[in-house]
TORKOL-4160 file (C-alpha; in steps of 0.2 Angstrom, whole numbers, padded with zeros to 4 digits, m for minus):
271
<pt num="1" X="0000" Y="0000" Z="0000"/>
<pt num="2" X="0007" Y="0017" Z="m0005"/>
<pt num="3" X="0005" Y="0030" Z="0009"/>
<pt num="4" X="0000" Y="0048" Z="0006"/>
<pt num="5" X="0014" Y="0059" Z="0000"/>
<pt num="6" X="0015" Y="0076" Z="0009"/>
<pt num="7" X="0013" Y="0092" Z="m0001"/>
<pt num="8" X="0007" Y="0082" Z="m0017"/>
<pt num="9" X="m0007" Y="0082" Z="m0030"/>
<pt num="10" X="m0010" Y="0064" Z="m0036"/>
<pt num="11" X="m0021" Y="0062" Z="m0051"/>
<pt num="12" X="m0029" Y="0045" Z="m0056"/>
<pt num="13" X="m0035" Y="0045" Z="m0074"/>
<pt num="14" X="m0047" Y="0031" Z="m0079"/>
<pt num="15" X="m0043" Y="0021" Z="m0064"/>
<pt num="16" X="m0053" Y="0010" Z="m0052"/>
<pt num="17" X="m0058" Y="0022" Z="m0038"/>
<pt num="18" X="m0066" Y="0017" Z="m0022"/>
<pt num="19" X="m0073" Y="0024" Z="m0006"/>
<pt num="20" X="m0074" Y="0015" Z="0011"/>
<pt num="21" X="m0087" Y="0021" Z="0024"/>
<pt num="22" X="m0091" Y="0015" Z="0041"/>
<pt num="23" X="m0110" Y="0012" Z="0043"/>
<pt num="24" X="m0118" Y="0023" Z="0055"/>
<pt num="25" X="m0102" Y="0031" Z="0061"/>
<pt num="26" X="m0109" Y="0049" Z="0062"/>
<pt num="27" X="m0122" Y="0043" Z="0075"/>
<pt num="28" X="m0109" Y="0033" Z="0085"/>
<pt num="29" X="m0097" Y="0048" Z="0084"/>
<pt num="30" X="m0110" Y="0059" Z="0092"/>
<pt num="31" X="m0115" Y="0046" Z="0105"/>
<pt num="32" X="m0096" Y="0043" Z="0109"/>
<pt num="33" X="m0092" Y="0062" Z="0111"/>
<pt num="34" X="m0096" Y="0061" Z="0130"/>
<pt num="35" X="m0082" Y="0048" Z="0131"/>
<pt num="36" X="m0068" Y="0058" Z="0123"/>
<pt num="37" X="m0059" Y="0053" Z="0107"/>
<pt num="38" X="m0054" Y="0036" Z="0113"/>
<pt num="39" X="m0068" Y="0027" Z="0104"/>
<pt num="40" X="m0064" Y="0035" Z="0087"/>
<pt num="41" X="m0046" Y="0032" Z="0089"/>
<pt num="42" X="m0048" Y="0014" Z="0093"/>
<pt num="43" X="m0059" Y="0011" Z="0078"/>
<pt num="44" X="m0047" Y="0019" Z="0066"/>
<pt num="45" X="m0032" Y="0010" Z="0074"/>
<pt num="46" X="m0040" Y="m0006" Z="0070"/>
<pt num="47" X="m0045" Y="m0001" Z="0053"/>
<pt num="48" X="m0028" Y="0007" Z="0049"/>
<pt num="49" X="m0020" Y="m0010" Z="0053"/>
<pt num="50" X="m0032" Y="m0020" Z="0042"/>
<pt num="51" X="m0030" Y="m0008" Z="0028"/>
<pt num="52" X="m0011" Y="m0009" Z="0029"/>
<pt num="53" X="m0012" Y="m0028" Z="0026"/>
<pt num="54" X="m0026" Y="m0031" Z="0014"/>
<pt num="55" X="m0021" Y="m0019" Z="m0001"/>
<pt num="56" X="m0006" Y="m0022" Z="m0012"/>
<pt num="57" X="0007" Y="m0009" Z="m0017"/>
<pt num="58" X="m0003" Y="m0005" Z="m0033"/>
<pt num="59" X="m0017" Y="0003" Z="m0023"/>
<pt num="60" X="m0015" Y="0021" Z="m0017"/>
<pt num="61" X="m0026" Y="0023" Z="m0002"/>
<pt num="62" X="m0029" Y="0037" Z="0010"/>
<pt num="63" X="m0039" Y="0040" Z="0026"/>
<pt num="64" X="m0053" Y="0052" Z="0022"/>
<pt num="65" X="m0067" Y="0059" Z="0033"/>
<pt num="66" X="m0075" Y="0044" Z="0042"/>
<pt num="67" X="m0067" Y="0031" Z="0030"/>
<pt num="68" X="m0055" Y="0029" Z="0016"/>
<pt num="69" X="m0053" Y="0033" Z="m0003"/>
<pt num="70" X="m0042" Y="0023" Z="m0015"/>
<pt num="71" X="m0037" Y="0021" Z="m0033"/>
<pt num="72" X="m0028" Y="0009" Z="m0044"/>
<pt num="73" X="m0026" Y="0003" Z="m0061"/>
<pt num="74" X="m0027" Y="m0015" Z="m0055"/>
<pt num="75" X="m0045" Y="m0021" Z="m0053"/>
<pt num="76" X="m0040" Y="m0038" Z="m0046"/>
<pt num="77" X="m0030" Y="m0030" Z="m0032"/>
<pt num="78" X="m0045" Y="m0018" Z="m0028"/>
<pt num="79" X="m0058" Y="m0031" Z="m0028"/>
<pt num="80" X="m0048" Y="m0044" Z="m0018"/>
<pt num="81" X="m0042" Y="m0031" Z="m0005"/>
<pt num="82" X="m0059" Y="m0024" Z="m0003"/>
<pt num="83" X="m0067" Y="m0041" Z="0001"/>
<pt num="84" X="m0053" Y="m0044" Z="0014"/>
<pt num="85" X="m0056" Y="m0027" Z="0021"/>
<pt num="86" X="m0074" Y="m0029" Z="0024"/>
<pt num="87" X="m0072" Y="m0047" Z="0031"/>
<pt num="88" X="m0059" Y="m0043" Z="0043"/>
<pt num="89" X="m0067" Y="m0027" Z="0049"/>
<pt num="90" X="m0083" Y="m0037" Z="0052"/>
<pt num="91" X="m0073" Y="m0048" Z="0064"/>
<pt num="92" X="m0069" Y="m0032" Z="0073"/>
<pt num="93" X="m0087" Y="m0027" Z="0074"/>
<pt num="94" X="m0084" Y="m0013" Z="0062"/>
<pt num="95" X="m0097" Y="m0013" Z="0047"/>
<pt num="96" X="m0090" Y="m0006" Z="0031"/>
<pt num="97" X="m0098" Y="m0001" Z="0015"/>
<pt num="98" X="m0087" Y="0000" Z="0000"/>
<pt num="99" X="m0091" Y="0007" Z="m0018"/>
<pt num="100" X="m0080" Y="0005" Z="m0033"/>
<pt num="101" X="m0081" Y="0013" Z="m0050"/>
<pt num="102" X="m0070" Y="0018" Z="m0065"/>
<pt num="103" X="m0065" Y="0036" Z="m0068"/>
<pt num="104" X="m0054" Y="0050" Z="m0063"/>
<pt num="105" X="m0050" Y="0056" Z="m0046"/>
<pt num="106" X="m0038" Y="0069" Z="m0039"/>
<pt num="107" X="m0030" Y="0068" Z="m0021"/>
<pt num="108" X="m0022" Y="0083" Z="m0014"/>
<pt num="109" X="m0013" Y="0083" Z="0002"/>
<pt num="110" X="m0006" Y="0100" Z="0008"/>
<pt num="111" X="0007" Y="0101" Z="0021"/>
<pt num="112" X="m0003" Y="0109" Z="0035"/>
<pt num="113" X="m0021" Y="0105" Z="0031"/>
<pt num="114" X="m0032" Y="0089" Z="0028"/>
<pt num="115" X="m0034" Y="0078" Z="0013"/>
<pt num="116" X="m0044" Y="0085" Z="m0002"/>
<pt num="117" X="m0052" Y="0074" Z="m0014"/>
<pt num="118" X="m0059" Y="0080" Z="m0031"/>
<pt num="119" X="m0061" Y="0076" Z="m0049"/>
<pt num="120" X="m0076" Y="0073" Z="m0061"/>
<pt num="121" X="m0080" Y="0056" Z="m0054"/>
<pt num="122" X="m0079" Y="0060" Z="m0035"/>
<pt num="123" X="m0097" Y="0065" Z="m0032"/>
<pt num="124" X="m0103" Y="0050" Z="m0043"/>
<pt num="125" X="m0093" Y="0038" Z="m0032"/>
<pt num="126" X="m0100" Y="0046" Z="m0016"/>
<pt num="127" X="m0117" Y="0044" Z="m0022"/>
<pt num="128" X="m0114" Y="0026" Z="m0027"/>
<pt num="129" X="m0109" Y="0021" Z="m0010"/>
<pt num="130" X="m0125" Y="0028" Z="m0003"/>
<pt num="131" X="m0136" Y="0016" Z="m0014"/>
<pt num="132" X="m0130" Y="0000" Z="m0006"/>
<pt num="133" X="m0143" Y="m0004" Z="0008"/>
<pt num="134" X="m0132" Y="m0016" Z="0018"/>
<pt num="135" X="m0114" Y="m0019" Z="0024"/>
<pt num="136" X="m0103" Y="m0024" Z="0009"/>
<pt num="137" X="m0097" Y="m0018" Z="m0007"/>
<pt num="138" X="m0104" Y="m0013" Z="m0025"/>
<pt num="139" X="m0094" Y="m0012" Z="m0041"/>
<pt num="140" X="m0101" Y="m0001" Z="m0054"/>
<pt num="141" X="m0093" Y="0000" Z="m0071"/>
<pt num="142" X="m0103" Y="0012" Z="m0083"/>
<pt num="143" X="m0091" Y="0009" Z="m0097"/>
<pt num="144" X="m0096" Y="m0009" Z="m0099"/>
<pt num="145" X="m0105" Y="m0012" Z="m0116"/>
<pt num="146" X="m0111" Y="m0030" Z="m0114"/>
<pt num="147" X="m0095" Y="m0037" Z="m0122"/>
<pt num="148" X="m0084" Y="m0050" Z="m0113"/>
<pt num="149" X="m0073" Y="m0041" Z="m0101"/>
<pt num="150" X="m0059" Y="m0053" Z="m0096"/>
<pt num="151" X="m0055" Y="m0045" Z="m0079"/>
<pt num="152" X="m0073" Y="m0045" Z="m0074"/>
<pt num="153" X="m0076" Y="m0063" Z="m0080"/>
<pt num="154" X="m0061" Y="m0069" Z="m0070"/>
<pt num="155" X="m0067" Y="m0061" Z="m0054"/>
<pt num="156" X="m0085" Y="m0068" Z="m0057"/>
<pt num="157" X="m0078" Y="m0086" Z="m0061"/>
<pt num="158" X="m0069" Y="m0085" Z="m0044"/>
<pt num="159" X="m0085" Y="m0079" Z="m0036"/>
<pt num="160" X="m0075" Y="m0064" Z="m0029"/>
<pt num="161" X="m0089" Y="m0053" Z="m0038"/>
<pt num="162" X="m0107" Y="m0058" Z="m0039"/>
<pt num="163" X="m0120" Y="m0054" Z="m0051"/>
<pt num="164" X="m0137" Y="m0047" Z="m0045"/>
<pt num="165" X="m0147" Y="m0062" Z="m0051"/>
<pt num="166" X="m0143" Y="m0080" Z="m0053"/>
<pt num="167" X="m0153" Y="m0094" Z="m0061"/>
<pt num="168" X="m0155" Y="m0112" Z="m0056"/>
<pt num="169" X="m0141" Y="m0115" Z="m0043"/>
<pt num="170" X="m0146" Y="m0102" Z="m0029"/>
<pt num="171" X="m0163" Y="m0094" Z="m0032"/>
<pt num="172" X="m0170" Y="m0081" Z="m0021"/>
<pt num="173" X="m0156" Y="m0068" Z="m0020"/>
<pt num="174" X="m0163" Y="m0051" Z="m0014"/>
<pt num="175" X="m0154" Y="m0036" Z="m0022"/>
<pt num="176" X="m0148" Y="m0025" Z="m0007"/>
<pt num="177" X="m0150" Y="m0009" Z="m0016"/>
<pt num="178" X="m0160" Y="0006" Z="m0010"/>
<pt num="179" X="m0176" Y="0009" Z="m0020"/>
<pt num="180" X="m0175" Y="0022" Z="m0034"/>
<pt num="181" X="m0157" Y="0018" Z="m0040"/>
<pt num="182" X="m0154" Y="0020" Z="m0058"/>
<pt num="183" X="m0140" Y="0008" Z="m0060"/>
<pt num="184" X="m0140" Y="m0004" Z="m0075"/>
<pt num="185" X="m0141" Y="m0022" Z="m0070"/>
<pt num="186" X="m0127" Y="m0027" Z="m0082"/>
<pt num="187" X="m0115" Y="m0014" Z="m0076"/>
<pt num="188" X="m0114" Y="m0018" Z="m0057"/>
<pt num="189" X="m0109" Y="m0032" Z="m0046"/>
<pt num="190" X="m0107" Y="m0036" Z="m0028"/>
<pt num="191" X="m0091" Y="m0039" Z="m0018"/>
<pt num="192" X="m0091" Y="m0057" Z="m0011"/>
<pt num="193" X="m0084" Y="m0052" Z="0007"/>
<pt num="194" X="m0090" Y="m0069" Z="0013"/>
<pt num="195" X="m0077" Y="m0078" Z="0002"/>
<pt num="196" X="m0062" Y="m0073" Z="0013"/>
<pt num="197" X="m0073" Y="m0074" Z="0029"/>
<pt num="198" X="m0078" Y="m0092" Z="0025"/>
<pt num="199" X="m0091" Y="m0093" Z="0040"/>
<pt num="200" X="m0107" Y="m0102" Z="0040"/>
<pt num="201" X="m0123" Y="m0092" Z="0041"/>
<pt num="202" X="m0126" Y="m0094" Z="0060"/>
<pt num="203" X="m0108" Y="m0089" Z="0063"/>
<pt num="204" X="m0107" Y="m0073" Z="0053"/>
<pt num="205" X="m0125" Y="m0067" Z="0058"/>
<pt num="206" X="m0118" Y="m0066" Z="0076"/>
<pt num="207" X="m0105" Y="m0054" Z="0070"/>
<pt num="208" X="m0118" Y="m0044" Z="0061"/>
<pt num="209" X="m0131" Y="m0044" Z="0075"/>
<pt num="210" X="m0117" Y="m0037" Z="0086"/>
<pt num="211" X="m0113" Y="m0022" Z="0075"/>
<pt num="212" X="m0116" Y="m0010" Z="0089"/>
<pt num="213" X="m0109" Y="m0020" Z="0104"/>
<pt num="214" X="m0092" Y="m0011" Z="0103"/>
<pt num="215" X="m0099" Y="0006" Z="0104"/>
<pt num="216" X="m0102" Y="0016" Z="0120"/>
<pt num="217" X="m0118" Y="0011" Z="0129"/>
<pt num="218" X="m0127" Y="0028" Z="0125"/>
<pt num="219" X="m0127" Y="0023" Z="0107"/>
<pt num="220" X="m0136" Y="0006" Z="0109"/>
<pt num="221" X="m0153" Y="0015" Z="0105"/>
<pt num="222" X="m0147" Y="0016" Z="0087"/>
<pt num="223" X="m0149" Y="m0003" Z="0085"/>
<pt num="224" X="m0168" Y="m0001" Z="0087"/>
<pt num="225" X="m0168" Y="0010" Z="0072"/>
<pt num="226" X="m0178" Y="0003" Z="0057"/>
<pt num="227" X="m0164" Y="0008" Z="0045"/>
<pt num="228" X="m0151" Y="m0001" Z="0055"/>
<pt num="229" X="m0162" Y="m0016" Z="0056"/>
<pt num="230" X="m0165" Y="m0016" Z="0038"/>
<pt num="231" X="m0146" Y="m0015" Z="0034"/>
<pt num="232" X="m0143" Y="m0029" Z="0046"/>
<pt num="233" X="m0156" Y="m0041" Z="0038"/>
<pt num="234" X="m0150" Y="m0037" Z="0021"/>
<pt num="235" X="m0132" Y="m0041" Z="0026"/>
<pt num="236" X="m0137" Y="m0057" Z="0034"/>
<pt num="237" X="m0147" Y="m0062" Z="0018"/>
<pt num="238" X="m0133" Y="m0057" Z="0007"/>
<pt num="239" X="m0121" Y="m0067" Z="0017"/>
<pt num="240" X="m0132" Y="m0082" Z="0017"/>
<pt num="241" X="m0134" Y="m0081" Z="m0001"/>
<pt num="242" X="m0115" Y="m0081" Z="m0003"/>
<pt num="243" X="m0114" Y="m0097" Z="0008"/>
<pt num="244" X="m0127" Y="m0106" Z="m0003"/>
<pt num="245" X="m0118" Y="m0100" Z="m0019"/>
<pt num="246" X="m0101" Y="m0107" Z="m0013"/>
<pt num="247" X="m0109" Y="m0124" Z="m0008"/>
<pt num="248" X="m0118" Y="m0125" Z="m0025"/>
<pt num="249" X="m0103" Y="m0121" Z="m0035"/>
<pt num="250" X="m0093" Y="m0133" Z="m0025"/>
<pt num="251" X="m0105" Y="m0147" Z="m0028"/>
<pt num="252" X="m0107" Y="m0143" Z="m0046"/>
<pt num="253" X="m0088" Y="m0143" Z="m0048"/>
<pt num="254" X="m0086" Y="m0160" Z="m0039"/>
<pt num="255" X="m0100" Y="m0167" Z="m0051"/>
<pt num="256" X="m0090" Y="m0161" Z="m0066"/>
<pt num="257" X="m0104" Y="m0149" Z="m0071"/>
<pt num="258" X="m0094" Y="m0133" Z="m0072"/>
<pt num="259" X="m0076" Y="m0128" Z="m0073"/>
<pt num="260" X="m0066" Y="m0112" Z="m0071"/>
<pt num="261" X="m0072" Y="m0105" Z="m0088"/>
<pt num="262" X="m0090" Y="m0108" Z="m0086"/>
<pt num="263" X="m0094" Y="m0103" Z="m0068"/>
<pt num="264" X="m0096" Y="m0085" Z="m0074"/>
<pt num="265" X="m0109" Y="m0090" Z="m0087"/>
<pt num="266" X="m0119" Y="m0099" Z="m0073"/>
<pt num="267" X="m0119" Y="m0084" Z="m0063"/>
<pt num="268" X="m0124" Y="m0071" Z="m0076"/>
<pt num="269" X="m0141" Y="m0065" Z="m0079"/>
<pt num="270" X="m0151" Y="m0073" Z="m0093"/>
<pt num="271" X="m0164" Y="m0065" Z="m0104"/>
């Protein structure tokens, strides 16, 4: 991972750019204020340690606001690193939401002031992150024209990326996006954070239902909020889908029904 460079302006052109947000952090920050800065420092201490180990040297990443912003020319590093980041943060009871797209981004880090992020695709990236109605990650590539994209196909075949609908092997996947989104179904994918986590449904649901346990007691009321409950339920449902998907692919592989080259076709939408 490349650390931020003081007094620099870094321009990322036509790169895979991403944003990492801590779900519900602003509410928790307000509730934690009576306890000083220890809570916030502890959260970011854990996240900084995870970020340092999950992203490769080809990913430029900076802490920004209540999360991180990153960019790279390497989609594989971005997707795999993001999956590990979400999974490992969950085991620390820190729920993350990650959005990735392709575009331009400028990062400015002056000597005596905070990080500034700009660029024509920065607002689009922030709005994309807000569309995901659960813990996890969304990859939106508006440049896709329906043709075979080897990088995407490889990540789908490895089930590191998941299409929004599957046919036959694991029915019943509910799309964890907020109503009213305008994303084209053939241009977005979900990060499979359950792949590196490798837990069964009853195990990871314990982590998800304990989202707020590590927060100060004055924040516990947030757990009763319908919005929070909805995100929890969507996350558990998505994680359960990933478990069933893994089991189905494994059975199909052992039966000789699929191989590395056609798993992706099984997961893709059909007319």
